[in-house]
C-alpha positions as CSV (number, residue, x, y, z in Angstrom):
1,M,170.7,231.6,66.2
2,Q,172.1,228.2,65.6
3,S,172.8,226.3,62.4
4,F,172.5,222.6,62.0
5,T,173.6,220.3,59.2
6,I,171.0,217.6,58.8
7,A,172.6,214.1,59.3
8,R,169.5,212.0,59.9
9,P,167.0,210.9,57.3
10,N,163.3,211.9,57.7
11,M,164.1,215.0,59.7
12,T,161.4,217.7,59.6
13,L,161.7,221.3,60.8
14,D,159.1,220.6,63.5
15,L,161.2,217.7,64.8
16,L,164.4,219.7,64.7
17,L,162.8,222.6,66.7
18,F,161.3,220.1,69.2
19,Q,164.7,218.4,69.7
20,A,166.4,221.7,70.3
21,Y,163.8,223.4,72.5
22,G,161.2,220.9,73.6
23,P,157.5,221.9,73.3
24,A,158.4,225.6,73.2
25,G,159.9,225.0,69.8
26,Q,156.4,224.8,68.2
27,S,156.1,228.6,68.5
28,L,159.3,229.1,66.5
29,L,158.3,227.3,63.3
30,E,157.3,230.5,61.4
31,Q,160.5,232.3,62.4
32,A,162.6,229.3,61.3
33,L,161.0,229.3,57.9
34,V,161.7,233.1,57.6
35,L,165.4,232.4,58.5
36,N,165.6,229.6,55.8
37,P,164.1,230.9,52.6
38,G,163.4,228.1,50.2
39,L,163.3,225.4,52.8
40,A,159.6,224.9,52.5
41,D,160.0,224.3,48.8
42,L,162.1,221.2,49.5
43,G,159.1,219.3,50.9
44,P,158.3,218.1,54.5
45,M,161.5,216.1,54.9
46,I,164.8,218.2,55.0
47,P,167.4,216.6,52.7
48,L,170.5,215.1,54.2
49,G,173.4,217.6,54.3
50,A,171.1,220.7,54.2
51,T,172.1,223.4,56.7
52,V,169.2,224.8,58.7
53,T,169.3,227.9,60.9
54,I,166.9,228.0,63.9
55,P,166.0,231.1,66.0
56,D,167.2,231.5,69.6
57,R,165.3,229.9,72.5
58,P,162.1,231.7,73.3
59,A,162.1,233.8,76.5
60,A,160.4,232.2,79.5
61,D,156.9,233.5,80.1
62,P,156.9,235.0,83.7
63,F,153.1,234.7,83.8
64,R,152.9,231.0,83.0
65,A,150.9,229.0,85.6
66,R,153.1,226.7,87.7
67,P,151.8,223.5,89.2
68,V,151.0,223.8,92.9
69,V,152.3,221.1,95.2
70,S,150.2,220.5,98.3
71,L,151.8,218.9,101.3
72,F,148.4,218.3,103.0
73,G,146.5,216.3,100.4
């Protein structure tokens, strides 16, 4: 788990997770809300100076399809 102190205005939890983990951060929203009780009560924008804890990076999915590169067209 990592803790961040919000230093930018208009920061949302979705944006914080996206900046930390890229598109994989979307799957961590519910876990992040559990780690930060009362955060949802503050509204969509996290107040400046608030400390937010986010979960660890999700494990890579070994069964995810990978793009295929063809050398012959």
